[in-house]
C-alpha positions in Angstrom: 133.6 31.3 77.0 130.1 31.0 76.5 129.1 31.8 80.1 131.1 35.2 80.3 129.6 36.0 77.2 125.9 35.2 78.9 127.3 37.2 81.7 128.4 39.8 80.5 125.0 40.7 78.5 123.7 39.8 81.9 125.1 42.6 83.2 125.0 44.6 80.4 121.4 44.5 80.7 121.3 45.2 84.0 123.3 48.0 83.0 120.9 49.6 81.3 117.9 49.0 82.7 119.7 50.7 85.7 120.5 54.1 83.3 117.4 54.0 82.4 115.4 54.1 86.0 118.5 56.5 87.0 117.4 58.7 84.2 113.3 58.9 84.7 113.3 62.0 86.4 110.2 64.7 85.7 110.5 68.2 87.5 108.1 70.8 88.2 108.2 74.2 89.3 106.2 76.0 91.7 105.1 79.5 91.4 105.6 81.6 94.4 105.0 85.2 94.9 105.3 87.4 98.4 104.0 91.2 99.1 106.3 93.1 101.5 103.7 94.7 104.3 103.4 98.0 103.8 102.2 100.0 107.0 101.9 104.2 105.6 99.6 107.0 106.7 99.0 110.8 105.8 97.2 112.9 108.1 95.3 115.9 105.9 95.2 119.1 106.7 98.2 118.0 109.1 97.8 121.6 110.9 96.0 123.6 113.3 95.7 126.8 114.3 94.2 127.8 117.5 95.0 131.4 117.5 95.3 133.3 120.6 93.4 131.9 123.5 92.8 133.6 126.9 93.7 131.8 129.9 91.5 129.0 130.7 90.5 129.4 127.1 89.1 126.4 124.7 89.0 126.0 121.0 88.3 122.9 118.8 88.8 122.1 115.2 85.0 121.4 114.7 83.1 123.1 111.9 81.9 126.1 114.8 85.8 126.0 115.7 89.3 126.4 113.2 86.7 123.8 110.7 90.1 122.0 111.0 88.8 118.2 111.4 91.7 116.0 110.6 91.8 112.6 108.2 94.4 109.7 108.7 94.4 107.9 105.2 95.9 104.8 104.7 98.5 104.7 102.1 99.5 100.9 102.9 98.8 97.7 101.7 97.5 96.3 104.8 94.2 96.8 107.2 95.9 99.5 109.7 94.5 100.3 113.9 95.6 104.1 114.6 96.8 105.7 117.8 97.0 108.7 119.0 99.1 111.2 121.9 99.8 114.4 122.7 102.9 115.9 123.9 104.0 118.1 127.0 104.9 121.8 125.2 108.3 122.5 125.3 109.1 124.9 122.5 108.8 128.0 124.2 106.8 127.8 127.4 106.6 124.4 129.3 103.4 123.4 129.6 101.9 120.1 131.2 99.9 118.0 129.3 97.0 117.4 131.5 93.2 116.2 131.9 92.3 119.5 132.9 93.3 123.1 133.0 95.8 124.3 135.6 99.4 126.2 136.2 101.1 125.6 133.0 99.3 122.5 132.4 97.0 122.6 129.7 94.6 120.0 127.6 94.1 118.0 124.8 91.0 116.3 123.6 90.4 114.7 120.2 86.8 113.2 119.1 86.7 110.5 116.7 84.4 111.2 113.7 85.2 107.6 112.2 84.7 108.2 108.3 81.2 108.8 107.7 79.0 112.3 107.8 77.8 114.1 108.9 80.4 114.9 111.5 80.1 113.5 114.6 81.8 116.0 116.2 80.2 119.2 114.9 77.1 117.8 117.2 77.6 117.0 120.7 81.2 115.6 120.8 82.4 113.3 123.3 86.1 114.4 124.1 88.9 111.8 125.1 91.8 113.0 126.6 95.1 113.0 125.4 97.7 111.3 127.6 101.7 111.1 126.1 101.3 107.3 125.5 99.2 106.2 122.8 95.6 105.1 122.8 93.9 103.4 119.9 91.1 105.9 117.9 90.7 103.8 115.1 91.1 100.0 114.2 91.0 97.9 110.8 91.2 101.4 107.9 91.5 99.4 105.0 93.9 100.7 102.2 93.2 103.9 101.2 90.4 104.1 103.7 90.3 107.2 105.9 90.0 108.1 109.6 88.5 111.4 110.9 89.2 113.1 114.3 88.6 116.6 115.7 90.9 118.4 118.6 90.0 120.6 121.0 92.8 122.6 123.5 92.5 124.2 126.6 95.3 126.6 127.7 97.0 126.8 131.0 95.1 129.2 133.3 97.9 130.3 134.8 101.5 130.8 132.8 104.3 133.5 132.4 104.4 132.8 129.1 102.1 134.6 126.3 104.2 133.8 122.8 103.3 131.2 120.5 103.8 127.4 122.0 103.6 123.8 119.8 101.2 121.5 121.1 101.3 118.8 118.7 99.5 115.4 118.5 101.1 112.2 117.0 99.0 109.4 115.4 100.8 106.1 114.3 99.9 102.9 112.1 100.1 99.7 113.3 
């Protein structure tokens, strides 16, 4: 009986030790946060009124032209690269976007002024012809940062269309 009682006491003590060991737990938390990337831009004024131009005529948005420099604002929460492209005009006429003016073909060009002043496009601009494929015109524009550009249009040298035509451009942020 003494052996049995001693064995039961030993087992009880071992059981208590195992119970204590099993209950020895410590927890800590890790605070984890995440922000979803948001890419968003706005363009002001977002419109250009070139007016009526003669065949082979050109006009731009610099201060000597329509004075409508476009300002792209990064409304997102990450730096963005900006791309720009033109379009073939098809709303009233069919004018093909090209590097030069021709029969039912027009050009649309841009000049990147960046974010500073004075506007470099007002004084001896460097015009880059738009195509129907996106081309990068600014990089790493910070949130709330801006990038400015001017546009220049050259209407066809010959066309049978004499109504207002939309010669839109597109800007994309990535």
